N, C-alpha and C positions, 0 to 999 in steps of 0.2 A: 504493500499499500503506499503509494505516495505524499508527502509531505503537501497540501498546498500553500507555495509560495509567492502567490500572486496576490493581489488586491489586502484586505484590511490585516491578512497572517503573514504580509510578508513584514521582516524586522527594519527593513529602509525606511518606511515608512515615521520612523521614530528618529526626529531631529535628534536626540540627546546621541542615539547611536551612532548616527552619522558623522556626526561631529565628534565621538571617541573616532571610529572608522579612518576618517580622512586625516586628522590628528595624528595619529596611531601611524598611518600611512606615508606622510611626510618625514618624521621623526625616524624612523625607524628606516626609511629610503639611506635617511642621512650617517645612522647609524650603520648601516651597511656599508656604505661608502667608506666611512671609517675604517670598520676593524680590517676591510678587503688592503685599503694603503697600508695600515701599521702592520699587519701579517706581513707583507713584503718588504715595507720601509726598514723593518728591524733589520729583518736577514740582508738587505743591500746594505746597512750604515755597518753592521759587524760582520760582513763577509762572510754569508751563510752559517749564523755561529746557532746550530737548532736548539744549546742550552740555553742563551739569552733570552729566544723566540720563548721557548718553555717557560722560563721565569718570568717574564711579562703575562701571559697566560695564567700562569698559576697566580704571582699579586693581586692581579685584576679579581681573580676568582674567589679568593680568598677575603678581599676586600666586601667583593657582591654578599657574600654568603654572612659574614659579621655585620653588614649594613642592612640585612634581608628582615631578621626579626625585628630591628626598627622600625622600618616601614611598616610592619605588620601593626604593629602598636598604635603608632600613628594612624594606619589606615581606616582603621575601626573606632576613631576618637575624631578626627578632623574630617571635614570634607574632602572624600577621593579628589575631585575633580582639581580643586583647590591645589593637594598634595601634587597632582600629573603638572599642571602647568607652570607652579614654581618650580619644581624638577626640571622641565624641559628649558627653561630659562637658567637654570645654573648650566646644566650641561653645554646650550648657547655660549654661555660666557666662557667656560674651560676650555672649551675647544676655540675659543676666538683668543684668548689669553694663549693657547698652544700655538697658535698660528703664528701670533706676534713672533713668541720668543725664537720658533723656527726662524724666522727671516734676520733677527737681530743675531744668532748664535749659528757658526756656520763648519764646526769642528765635528765630526759625527760623536764623539763623546757627549758632547753638551746635548745635541739632539737626541739621542736615546736617553739620555735622563729626563729630558723635555716630555718626550713619548711615555717614559714611567710614571710622571708626575700626574700629566692627564689622565692614564689611563687610570690607576687608583682611586684618583678624586671622581672620575666620570663612575665608576663601577661604584663607589660609596653613595652619588646619588643613584644611580639603577636601583642599589636596593633597596633605595626609603621607595622608588616610583613603582616598583613593582609591583608589591603587594596589593596598594591601592589602586592598581590598574587590575589586574588583573579578578580583585574585589567588587569592582565596579558594574559589569553587566547585572546582575541579577536586581541589582538597585533601579535600570533604564528600560529592562526589559520583562516581557511575560515567561513565567516559570518554563509554559510549552515553547520559548522562542528561543531557548537557549542553547541546542545543539545547531538553530540555525543560525545564530549569531556568533557561537565559536567558530561555524565550519567558515563564513564569510569572514573571519579573521583569519583562518589559515588560507582562502582563496586568496585574499589580500598579501598574506608572507607570502604564497607563493608566487603574486606579479609581481612585488616590489622585487624578491631576490631574481625572478627572470629579467626585469630592467634593470633593475641594480647591479646585479654583477656586471651585465654589458658594461650598461655606464658605468661603473668603476673600473674596471678593466682598460677601458678605452680614456677617460677620464686620468686615470696614475699614468698610463703611458703618453698622455699628452700636455698633461701641465703638474706646474711643479706643485711639490707636495703643500706648502703653505695655502695656495689657491682650493686646493681638494676641501682643506682642513675648514678653509674661510666657509666652502658652500655648506659642508657639513652644519657649522655654527648655524647657520640661516634657517636650516630644515628645523632643526631644534628653536628655534624661537617659534617659526609659522605655525610648529605644532604646539606652543604654547598659547597662541593665539586663539587658536579654533577652542581650545579645549577651556579657555573662560569662559565660553558661552554653554558650559554644559550646566544644569540646572536640576536635580533633582532633589527629593528630602529627605533630609540629611538631621539627626538628631543630635546636637551636641552636648556630648558628656559633661556633668555637670562639676563632677572634680577636678581638682585644678592637676595639668599632668605634672608626675613625678618621678624621680628614676624610681621608686620601691612601689609605687601603681604600676609603671611601665615594667617593671620586674616581675608581678603578680601576674599582667595582661599576660605576660609570654607563657607564665608558669600554666595559667587557664587555658590558653591556645594547647599546650603540650598533652594538660592533663586531657581534655576533649578528644584529642588524638590517641590516647593510650585506648580510649573507650571504645575505638573504632578500631579493634585488634584486625580484621584482613586490610584495613587501608593501611596499618603501621608495619605489616609483614612485606606489603606492595612496596613500599617508599624503602623497606632494605632490601629490596631485591632491586630496586630502579637506581639506589646510592652504586652500586656494583655495575650495572647496565649503562649509567654515566658514565663512571667510571674507564672502562673499557671500550666504550664509542666516542667519548670525545676527543682523547688524541689522535682519531682517525681522521676527523674535520681539521680538528685545530692546529696540527702538528704535523701530521701524515702529509696533506695535499699542499700544502704551501711548499714543504722542504724536494716532496716529490717533485714538483713544477721548479723548482729552482736547482736542484738538480742531475735529476733525469731528465727530465725536458729539455731545458735549458742546455746542459753538461751536453746533447746529445750532435752530432754532424747534422742531424737532419732527422726530423719529427713528423709526425701528419698534418697537414696544412698548415707548414712553416711562411710559408709565401705569406700568407695573409693574419695568421691566428701567430703575436708573440706568446713567449711561454705563459705570462701572468694571462692571460685570453684564455688559453686553456684550463685556467682556473677558473675561470669566469662560465666558461662553456659548462663544467662539471656542475656549477654550482645551480646555472641555469637550469640544465637539465633535473636538477633536485627539484628544482622551483616547479618544470611544467609536469611532471609526473604528481607534484603534490598539489597542483593547483584542480587536476583530473579527481585524485582523492578526496580532496574536500568540497566539490562541487557534487560530487554522488553522495556524500555524507550531508550534504546543504537540504538535498530532496526526500531524504529519510526520517521515516516515524523515528521518534528519539527511542532507545531500549531503556528498560528497565535495571539489566546488570550490561556492563562493560566486559567482565572478566573473561569468559571464556573465548571471544573473536579477540579480544588483546593478544593473550598467553599463545593464542596459535600466531598470529601476526610478528611477535615478537621472534617466535623459531623461524618463520621464514627471513625474517632479517638475517638470525645468525648465520641461517645457509649461505645467503647471498656475500656477507660478510669471507667467512670460509673460502668462498669460490673466487674474490679477490685478492683472497692473501694466497692462494695455490697460484693463482694465473702472475701476482708480481713475483712468485719466487723462479716461477720455470719462464717467464717471458722477459722480464727485466733484467733478474740477480742474475740470471744465465744467460744474459744476450740473444735470446732465440728474437723476439722481434718487440719493439716500444710501442709500434703504432697496432698491433694487434690489442695489448693490452689498455691503450689508450679508447680502443671501438670496446673492451670489455667491462673497462672502467667505467664507462659511460652508459652502457646497459645496466651498471650494477646501480650507476648514480638515479637510473629512470626506477628502478626498482625501490631501492630506498626511500627515493621519494616520495613513489604511491604509497608507499605501506606506513610514512611518519602521521599523517590525520587519520589514517584509521585507527592509529593507536594512541594518538593524543588528545583528540577532539573528543570522542567517547569518555576517556578517562577526566578531563576537565568539568563535563558535564555532569557528569555522575557528582565529581565533587564539590561543584554549584548548586546541585538539586539538594544536598543529602547536608551539607553544614549551613548552619544557621546566619542567616547576613550579618547580623552583627557580632559573629565570631569569624565570618570567612578572611578577613583581612590578617588575623594572626595566624588564624591554623593555615591559609597560604603560604606566608612567610613561612612556616616550620616545616611546610611540606619542603617549597622552595631548598631551604637548608639540608635537610634530609635526601632531598634527592642530588642536590649537587657538592653537598659536605667532601665528598673523595676527589671534586674534577681538579683543583689545583693541584694536590698531589698529584696527577696523574699528569696532569701538563709538564710537571717538572722530571717526573719519570721517565715522560715521553723524549723530553729534550734529550736527556741523559743516554737514552738506548738509542735513538736516532745519531747523537754523536758519536758512541761507540761502538753501535752493532749494526745499525743500517736500518734501513726499513722492510725487511723480511720479516727479522726479529721483532719489531714493533709488532707487525701487524698479525703477525702469530699470536702473540700475548693477547692483544686484543680481540681477536676473533674465537679464542680459544674461551678467554672469560666470559666472553659475551655469549654464546652460545650454551656454556654451563649453567649460566645463571636465567638463561630463555626457560632451559629443560624443568630448571626447577621451579619455575614458575609454574609451568604447563602441567605440571604433578601434583601441584598445590589446589588443593580443596578451597581453603580460604582467598584463592587469585581467582578462582572461577566465581565464587560468592560475589564479587562487587558487581 
């Protein structure tokens, strides 16, 4: 049975949702341009130092995890839309300041220091922004529109991935990095302007926020989650899933492009694709297939349980990772054919992109439905911490492994670890009950 996505049931008729949607589209497009540029720029400035790139990702991840619970407390006590636009203005200011400093300082060491400082400050702000943003949809859309709303957000993410990475690859090759950063700063400011017009019923907290109350709020959110044993078990598994999956996109792909592709005498479509644009192609393919998956879900009726299908799709994703690992060892490491592996990797990323929304959208929808609105920010922040807590460690370890043992060893560890965790979930009764 298909859900009617026309007429009065379409969530896009909701003014607040449109403002959130288009504000997020602009700011996340800027974030994509920024992350694309920083990943390659650090490798460029440091002479392909994978450890330094991993350290950057780790520090940013740690700061994000530390500040996310703070954002959860603030999100349940203050106006979520106000938190969002203030954070976007601050992020725009941080990137603008980094742009100025990159112009003033020409030494590679100084520029790397600027990138690290901007990344740390920006992720602290993002940690405060994220819980308010993720908890806002239940306040502005109807319960039976949550899956549609989340699916449209996934469509947005796919569209900006498709357009953003191509634009990022072109701009990174055509423009000086400071000018690219200035564009990113403008994106955040424009997003903040959109979010200033969001209106919803917000009940202001009566008590003045203190450190003691903030800690009590965090404890309340954790106690609430402890009562949701199936979700806690799933979060423990997702902690390791992210630990094994994040290094593939965050560490391996930029390193693969900078070493294997850029270092090859020739590669597929080298007449018009720079190595950095190959990274954009891979990301764009994920966006295209994610778009297809999200569109399919936007037209489907919400299911009461997402666990059975989610665990199955995770196992399929694990199989894709194992295939790509075997392909890299055979085709690239053993020197058979870089071009065939590029084609195989493109096919694999299409499958990965299609599977991600089939896993993420139903799970996020279930959480929004079962968690009380007045606890959603703090609970979602704790879920974020529980699911992302090991990612910074993974980034550092991945950098060390790449630098010392190469890509095959990293991919082997990540794919085997991911597969073991996915199989564990597949056979757990608690996961199927979610």
